[in-house]
N, C-alpha and C positions, 0 to 999 in steps of 0.2 A: 718885397717880392710881389710880382704881379700875379693875379689870380685870373684864370680864364673863366669868363662868365658864360653861362648858358641860361641864366635866370634873369628875369626882369623884375624880381621882387624888390619892393622898396627897402632901402637901407642895406643893400647887399655890400659886403666888403669887397672892394676892387683891388686894393693892394695894402701892404702893411710893412712895417719895420719895427724895431724896438722903440722908435721915437715918433712915429706917426701912423695914422690909419686913413685910408681914402675910402669914404663911404659915399656911394653914389657919386656926386661931383664935389663933395666937401672933404678937405683934408683937415684932420683933427690932430693936434699936437699935445693934448693933455688927456689925462685919464677920463674915460667917458663910459656911458651906458647906452647900448644900442638895442632896439627891438624893432619889430615890424611897425609898431605904432609911433615910436619916438626916438629921438637922439638927445640924450642929456650930456651936454658938453662940459659941464662943471661938476665933476665928481672928485671930491677932495681926498683922494687916495693916491699915495706915491709909491707904496710898497705893499706886497701881499700881507706882510706881517701886521700892517696897520688895520686891516679889515676886522671889524667887530660886528656883533649882532646889531648894534645901532645903525650900521651902514646898510642893513638889509632893506629898509624902507624904500630907498631909492631903486633897488633892484627889483622890488616886488610891485612897483606901481602898475605895470602892464600885465599883472597876474600870470606869470610864467609857470610852465610845468617843469622847465629846466633852466638853470642858470649856468652859464659858462663864464669862467674867469680866466682871462689871458694876462700873463705877466712875464717879466724877464728874470725873476728870482729863481731860487732853488725850488724843486718840487716840494709842495707843501700839502699836508693834510689839514683841513680846516674842520676838525671834529666838532668844536663848539658851534660853528655855523651850520655844518651838515646836520647836526642833531636838532637844532632849531628848525631848519627847513624840512626835515623829515616829518616833524609834527604836522606840517602843513601839506605834506605829500608833494614836495617840490625837490627835484634832484639838483645836485650841484656838482660840477666838474671844474677842476683847476688844472691849467695846462699852459705851455708856452704860447705866446701871442699868435704865431703862425698856425698852430694846430687849432687854437680857439677860433680864429677867423674862418678857417676852412670848415670846421664843425658847425659853426653858426650858420654859414651859408647853406650847408646841406640841410640842416634842420629848418631853416627859413624856407627853402625851396619845397620842403615836405609839409609846409603850412603848420609847423609845430609852434606852440607857445613858448618861445625861447627868448632869453635875454642874455646879452653879452656885456660883461663888465671888463673893460680893457684898462690895465694899469700900465701906463707908458713911463719909460725911463725919462727923467727930467734932466 
């Protein structure tokens, strides 16, 4: 789905599907992590169920206040991860890819410290 842009923020999501994300002018086909500061194109996660506390380091590199996880699986509560992040006063939301991309763009345009982890179907 194409997203109408009103923002010129770096790393804004321009379009998405269950299999790819268009960030600025780059199309990504694998799970990735996106923030205002960086794009990590090699995130070795294939399903939301694989995510463990050990995977948090990659999401925390840019010191977010909020982490958004977008995926294609069933709605999931990540209590073990949310518990760990709450100790650091970091929020986490898990949602479908489209909602995650739109939410990321809004928070990015508000200059929030947000990180988006996208888990793409392979």
